[in-house]
C-alpha positions in Angstrom: 21.6 68.7 53.6 21.5 66.2 56.6 21.6 67.4 60.2 25.2 66.4 60.7 26.5 68.6 57.8 24.2 71.4 58.9 25.7 71.4 62.4 29.3 71.3 61.0 28.5 74.3 58.8 27.1 76.3 61.8 30.1 75.5 63.9 32.5 76.6 61.1 30.7 79.9 60.6 30.7 80.5 64.4 34.5 79.9 64.5 35.1 82.3 61.7 32.9 85.0 63.3 34.7 84.5 66.6 38.1 84.8 64.9 37.1 87.9 63.1 35.7 89.5 66.3 38.9 88.6 68.1 41.0 90.1 65.4 38.9 93.3 65.5 39.3 93.4 69.3 43.1 93.1 69.1 43.2 95.8 66.4 41.0 98.1 68.4 43.3 97.5 71.4 46.1 99.2 69.5 43.8 102.3 69.2 42.2 102.3 72.6 44.6 100.7 75.0 46.3 103.2 77.3 49.3 102.0 79.4 49.8 103.3 82.8 53.3 104.4 84.0 54.4 102.1 86.8 52.2 99.2 85.6 53.7 95.8 86.3 55.4 93.9 83.5 57.1 90.5 83.3 60.5 91.6 84.7 60.1 95.3 85.4 57.4 97.9 85.7 56.7 100.0 82.6 57.8 103.6 82.7 58.0 105.5 79.4 61.3 107.0 78.4 61.0 110.7 77.7 61.2 111.7 74.0 64.2 113.9 74.9 66.1 111.0 76.4 65.2 108.8 73.4 66.7 111.3 71.1 69.8 111.6 73.3 70.2 107.8 73.3 70.0 107.6 69.6 72.4 110.4 69.2 74.9 108.7 71.5 74.7 105.6 69.4 75.0 107.6 66.2 72.0 105.8 64.7 71.8 106.1 60.9 69.9 104.4 58.0 72.6 101.6 57.9 71.8 100.4 61.4 69.6 97.6 62.7 68.3 98.6 66.1 66.7 96.3 68.6 64.9 97.7 71.7 64.6 95.1 74.5 61.4 95.8 76.3 60.1 98.2 73.8 57.0 99.4 75.7 54.8 101.7 73.7 57.4 101.6 70.8 58.7 105.2 71.0 62.4 104.3 70.7 61.8 102.0 67.7 59.6 104.5 66.0 62.2 107.3 66.6 65.0 105.1 65.2 62.8 104.2 62.1 62.3 108.0 61.5 66.0 108.2 61.2 66.0 105.6 58.5 67.2 102.7 60.6 65.6 99.3 60.5 64.2 98.8 64.0 62.6 96.0 66.0 61.0 96.1 69.4 60.7 93.1 71.6 57.9 93.4 74.1 56.3 90.8 76.4 53.0 92.6 76.9 50.8 91.9 73.8 48.7 95.0 74.4 51.8 97.2 74.2 52.8 95.4 71.0 49.5 96.2 69.4 49.7 99.8 70.7 53.2 100.1 69.2 52.1 98.7 65.8 49.2 101.2 65.7 51.6 104.1 66.6 54.1 103.0 63.9 51.3 103.0 61.3 50.1 106.5 62.4 53.7 107.7 62.0 54.1 106.1 58.6 57.2 104.0 59.5 55.8 100.4 59.3 58.3 99.6 56.6 61.2 100.2 59.0 59.6 99.5 62.4 58.5 96.1 63.6 57.3 94.7 66.9 57.3 91.2 68.3 55.6 89.8 71.3 58.4 87.8 72.9 60.6 87.3 76.0 63.9 89.2 75.7 65.8 86.4 77.5 64.7 83.9 74.8 65.1 86.1 71.8 68.2 86.2 69.5 69.2 89.8 69.2 72.8 89.1 68.1 72.4 90.7 64.6 71.6 94.2 66.0 74.2 97.0 65.4 72.5 99.0 68.1 70.8 97.7 71.3 68.6 99.9 73.5 67.6 99.0 77.0 65.5 100.4 79.9 65.8 97.5 82.3 67.1 97.1 85.9 70.9 96.8 86.5 70.3 93.2 87.6 68.7 92.4 84.2 71.5 94.2 82.4 74.0 92.1 84.3 72.1 88.9 83.3 72.3 90.0 79.6 75.9 91.2 79.8 77.6 87.9 78.8 75.3 87.7 75.7 76.0 91.3 74.8 79.8 90.9 75.1 79.6 88.1 72.5 78.0 90.4 70.0 80.0 91.8 67.1 82.7 94.2 68.2 81.5 97.8 67.6 77.9 97.1 68.5 76.5 100.1 70.5 74.6 99.5 73.6 72.6 102.3 75.2 70.7 102.1 78.5 68.3 104.4 80.1 69.5 105.0 83.7 70.7 101.5 84.6 74.3 100.3 84.4 76.4 97.1 83.7 78.1 96.9 87.1 81.9 96.5 86.5 81.6 97.2 82.8 81.8 100.9 82.9 80.2 103.0 80.2 82.2 104.6 77.4 80.0 107.6 77.7 77.3 108.9 80.1 75.0 111.9 79.5 72.5 113.3 82.1 69.8 115.6 81.0 70.2 118.6 83.4 66.7 120.0 82.9 64.8 116.8 83.1 61.7 116.5 85.3 62.1 112.8 85.8 64.5 110.7 87.8 65.1 108.6 84.7 67.2 111.2 83.0 70.5 109.5 82.3 71.8 107.5 79.3 74.8 105.2 79.3 76.7 104.0 76.1 78.9 101.0 75.8 80.8 99.8 72.7 81.2 96.1 72.6 84.9 95.5 72.6 86.9 92.9 70.5 88.4 90.0 72.5 92.2 90.3 72.7 92.9 88.7 76.1 95.9 86.3 75.7 99.3 85.9 74.1 100.2 87.3 70.7 103.3 87.0 68.5 105.0 90.3 67.5 108.0 89.9 65.2 110.6 88.4 67.5 108.7 89.5 70.5 105.5 88.6 72.3 102.6 90.7 73.7 100.4 89.5 76.5 97.1 91.3 76.8 95.1 91.2 80.0 91.6 92.5 79.1 88.9 93.9 81.4 86.1 94.8 79.1 87.4 97.8 77.0 90.5 98.3 79.2 93.8 96.5 78.4 97.0 96.1 80.3 99.9 93.7 79.8 103.5 93.3 78.7 105.6 93.5 75.5 108.5 91.1 75.9 111.5 90.6 73.5 115.2 91.1 73.0 115.8 90.6 76.7 113.4 93.4 77.7 109.9 93.6 79.2 107.8 96.7 78.9 104.5 97.3 80.5 101.6 98.4 78.3 98.2 100.0 78.9 95.5 101.0 76.6 91.9 100.5 75.5 89.5 99.0 72.9 86.9 100.9 71.0 85.0 98.1 69.3 87.5 96.5 66.9 90.0 99.3 67.3 92.8 99.0 69.8 95.1 101.7 71.2 98.0 101.1 73.7 101.3 102.6 74.8 104.4 100.4 75.4 107.8 101.8 76.2 106.8 105.3 75.2 105.6 104.2 71.8 101.9 104.6 70.9 100.3 101.9 68.9 96.9 101.9 67.1 95.4 99.0 65.2 92.3 97.1 64.2 91.4 93.7 65.5 90.4 91.1 62.9 89.8 87.8 64.7 93.3 86.3 65.5 95.2 89.2 63.8 95.8 92.8 64.7 97.3 95.2 62.3 98.1 98.9 62.7 100.7 101.7 62.9 102.8 103.3 65.6 103.8 106.9 66.2 107.3 106.2 64.8 105.7 105.9 61.4 106.0 102.1 60.9 103.4 99.4 60.6 102.9 96.3 62.7 101.0 93.0 62.7 100.5 90.5 65.5 98.9 87.1 65.5 97.2 85.3 68.4 99.2 82.4 70.0 97.0 81.6 73.0 93.5 82.7 74.0 93.6 84.0 77.6 89.9 83.3 78.3 
């Protein structure tokens, strides 16, 4: 063996040993790393959500084995692991690689690695559109930055936030833990509403919906009459009252079908998008 080949082999062995040592260090970090409440992160400081509030958030979202939950800023992984224990497929997105390793180690200890995954990524660059449940513990300003993206998610997607709100988009439900010993003791739930803003054809009449998140107002016009309407959206479900008649239906893209309290059925189709 000439000197050149000998040096190449030594360098290759050294690289392999370094890679192995680095892998061991990262693995060990999952076992020995201890995060500190209040430590600085990319966008927010890290503060762990209490296990009681985690359970409350998952209960509010009615998480089951059919759900795909994504936790934005997953920290030490406790929300993802709790969701996985309920049978859900769960993914944590976390910017701090040490917390990612810690979470993976915790998931392995809890025996939920088949359902719980963690990725080292930036939540503002990650596509979380396929989630059926989205959990957050961010600042209100960050929630507001994410809000347009969230509102484009599939109607019926459940969004649950620890403490921080969505400004003018008011929660569908809020629960505060009365016996909590932390200031972060409140969970907010939103259901992503279908988009109905605009003009719709209704037999020989027309309906104009004005939508503000899950709330709707508008008019039903036809046969020389105009009636005011008001109601709400619950995911892809719509409820409104017009002229003393209560309507309930399901939004399916550019069609809404349902029944009214007189016993009849109705279907309307979109004429113009009001966005």
